[in-house]
TIMIPA-746893 format. One record per residue (C-alpha): x, y, z. Coordinates in steps of 0.2 Angstrom, whole numbers, plus 5000, padded with zeros to 4 digits. Each point is the difference from the previous one (the first is absolute). Layout:
<nodes>
XYZ...
</nodes>
This chain:
<nodes>
500050005000500750174995500250125015498850154998500650175005498950105013499150104986499649834991499349935016498850155002499449984982499849815001499150035016498950134992499649874986499449885013498950145008499350034983499549824997499250005018499050154994499549924984499349845008499050115013499250094986500049874987500049825008499849924984501750064993501349884996501850065004501649974990501650095006500450175008501950045000500950155004500750104985501350134997498750145002498749925011499049844999498549914991498849865003499349904985498149955004498849904990498350095002498550004988499650185005501150124991500850125013500150194997500650165010498549995011500549825005501850065004499350135012499049875009501549885001501150145007498650035013500149825005501849995000500150145012498849905011501249855000501550115003499150085015499649835007501949985002499949824994501649895004500949924985500349815005501049884990499349824999501149864994499249844994500149854989499450004982498549895005499550125014500350144987498749934988498749985014500350185006499850064982498449904998499350065016500450184994499049974984501550064990500449844990499950084982501750085001500849965017500249824997501050044983501150125010500349865014500649894985501350134996500849985017501649884998499849845010501550055010499350165006498950035015498250044997499350155010498550115002499850175008498550045010499450185004498350005009498749894991501150004984501249854996501150004985501349884992501650115002501949985003500050175008500750105007498850145008500050135013499449955018498350095000498950094988500250175009501949994993499250054983500050185003499650074982499249914985499050044985499049894987500550074983499149914986499249844993500749924985499849834990501449865003500049834993500249865012501949965000500250134987499449874987498650084988499349824998499550015018498650105008500250185002499950065018499850175008501650075007499950135014501550115001500550095015501550085009500550025018501350095009500750025018499350185001498650114994501450124994500849874989498349954993499650184996501650024991499749844990498350054995500650174994501349914989498649904993499050154996501550074991500249844991498250014994500350184994501649954991499349834992500749994983498449924993499050155006501350134994500349904984498250024995499950195005501650054992499649884985501749915002499549824996498449894997499649825003498649934990499249835002499849984982501950014998500349895015500350015019501850065005500350074982500450195001499550124987501150155001499050154995500950164993500450075017500749845007501049974984500950175003500449945017500749844994500950074985500950135011500549875012500749894986500950154992500850035017500649825003500649984981501050165001500949935015500249834992500950084985501250095011500549835008500249894985498449924998499349944983498150004997499249854993498249954994499449825001498349914997498749985013499849824996501349854998500149824998499749895015501749924997500850165004499150015017500349825004501950034998499950165012498949905012498550115000499049864992499249895006500650035018499150175001498549974989498850035013500550194999500150004981498750024987499649834991501149954986499450034982500049864988500050004981498250014993499149834998501149915013498749995014498749934988501249884992500549935017498249995006499649904984501349885005499349985017501250115010499350115014500450175006501149935014500949894986500350164991500750095015501249865004500750004982500250185001501049985016501149864994500350084983499149874990499050144993500750174997499150165001500350195005499950105016499650185005501650045007500050005019501850075000501250104988501649915005499949854987499850124986501550115006501049845002499749954982500550184994501649975009500349834993499650064982501950044998501749965007500750095015501750035006500550055018500450174992498150034996499449975017499050065009498650004988498550105006498349974991498550105005498250004995498350075006499349824998498249955003499749845009498549905005499649915016498349925005499650085017498549945009498650114998499850045018501850065000499850134986500150185006500050144988501750044993500949925015499549824996499749964982500149864987500950094987501450125005501650084993501749985008501450124999501049854997501949984997501149845000501950025002501249874994501750015008501549915007500149955018501350135004498750134993498649955012500450125014500250154988498449964990499049985016500650165006499550094984498249925001499950065018500550184995498650004987498749945012500650145013499950134986498249964996499550005019500950175003499350084985498349965005500350045018499849825006501550005012499249905014500449824995500749845006500949854991499349825001501249864994499149854994501049845003499749824995499249885013501349855001498549885004499050054985500049914982499550164992501750074997501149944986501950004997501649975009500150045019501750074999499550134986498450045011501250045014501150114989498450104994499350025017501650075007500250124985498250075005500450015018501650114997499050114988498650025013501350055013500750134989498450094999500050065018498249965003499049875010499949834992499449835005500249824993498649894996500249814996498849934988499750174991501349984985499549974982500149824995501750044991500850125011500050115016499350184999500050175008498350085002499750195004498650035012499550184999499050095013498850134993499550175007498749925012501149865006499449854989501349894993500149954981501249874993500750084984501749984991500949845000501849944996500449814998501649904997499849854990501349864996498649884995499250064984501750024991500249825004498449944995500150094983501949954998500650184998501850044998501350124995501849984995501250055014501850074999500649825000499049974984498949885009498150005003499450075016498350025008499350185002499150055016498350084997499350155010498150044999499550175005498450115000500050175009498250044999499549815000498550034989499350164992498249965006500549975018501250145001498850124993498749945012501250045014500450174993498250054998499749965019501750075006499750174991498149995003500050044981500950165003501549954988501650094998499950124985501149894990498849865002498350095000498949954984499550184999501450125006499250174997498250074998499650174993498550085008499450154989498850115010498850034986499749954982500950154992501649935008499949834993501150044984501450075011499949845011500149904984501650094995500849975017499449824998501049994983501550075008500049875014499749864989501550054989501049975016499249835002499050055015498349915003498850145000498150034997498950155000498350005009499050104988498349965007499050155005500049985018500550105016501850015004499749925017499249854992501449984988501350015014499049875010500049884985501850024997500349965019498949855000500949934984501750045009500850114987501650065007500050174992498650124995500250164990498650135003499850114986499150175002499950154989501650095009501049844998499649984982500550184996501649995010500549834993499949925017499149875009499449985019500849845006499149885012500549835006498949865007500950015016499950195002498250065002500650184997500750074984501949984999500250174991500050064982501449954988500450014982499549854990501949974996500550025018498749875006500649884986501850015005499549965018498949864995501449924989501250015014498749925012499749864987501949974997500349995019498649885002499550115015498949905013498350075007499649975018499249824999499050045016499150154992
</nodes>
């Protein structure tokens, strides 16, 4: 049993109090599980009546009564036979008997009792219910039993708990901020992206505004790549299954991939011969039948580009980069706006180098990641090193090479001067990795950029270069993606900046606000001047009051507004207003404003993300 922290004990105990309240108000409910989570707790229940916000209020009220009763949490150990009888006596056979079967034979079976409530549970808990000082039920969602969409969907009640009311209030305030910054909400309001059921769940349509954001980020990283010796490539979105068999992605990870594509007529032909769908799947797995696969990774394509011509040690390192779109079959319940999708574009690169070059190349990759974070004001981050689990069969390749790769990443992480942790079992199947975990402006953590050292794919694809001794040698491969995926990264940026993007990233950088129709021609002339300087600018020529125009520009989070009245037009000036400064910043000549704007864009000046 994993030892719980004091906070986890509070939250786990709150989950039991919630289950107690559920059964008091809904005795017919069947309970599944109620663990603590990173931010609170939940309990999954099977209840025919759909619960709503009113039910949450009633459950909260009943939970307060349970806490006030100061019920003691008592651990009860018993045999499996006794456990079965207890579960049946509780009338909770539907899910609890299955959970009992999950407990290994060599582990002690235990229950916890508080008041009239008894639950199959390993623990641990606080001593008495009054130790739960501050809690709140947050929401209700659907959750398939055991996470399997073939099972019944249960109702999951989410809540949170803290040692004090002050900590709870701070957390609820962060939740409010998170709701206001939700990239799905802002994405609609700012017209950044669209997801349409007719296209497919988890498939992002980048609308014109979002396309500007993505293009600016891609241009930024491409400029840096060109400075550091990367070469851009383009590869197809689909490849033969044999390619992914060699890499190891198929069939070992087929549960997270789209189904293979076979030649037209193959299925019908096999059916006529008496083969089933299972037979077809087995033949695809074994290679008896070939097909194609929507690529889940870009690396096999880049490997084939490297392998398409001979290389000398003098050529290395070879650095190939691509904004490559990949496809993964995420479960529908795990999809979330832009941050969890089925088709996404990685700012991917693969470096082929000698073993002596590993440290230098990793350092270069880390410098690039740091540049991205610093440019966007994401300076609060930690590093997580994903290592192999020696007891797992998931990982391929020689142990000695794994050791060398892991040590190279440890040394690189130490050079960063930031906190880092090591996590066994989190490596890719072909090599260890460094993940960057970024904390946004309201304190949430996001896993973004990654760097991986790989001795195994060069071995699997029999890659080589000619060394100084005129003999064949195996290159080492480094995988790296500073953004991770364009979709996830942009989702994070929307929330981090609350849509108030730096001027260089803003889809619309300037809006000109003529005070009456007679000034529209002058506004159009200024628009032409700014567009010639490659500024993204529009004119609000709608006949409306100036206050309404300003309010609209603020809602649409335009960084700069140019108010144009009769006097400004006569003097060839504009009154400058920014979204962060409610008062006019002063009157400037159009050329003076343009010079300042271009300097701001070149410097990639950051706004206050908390504004």
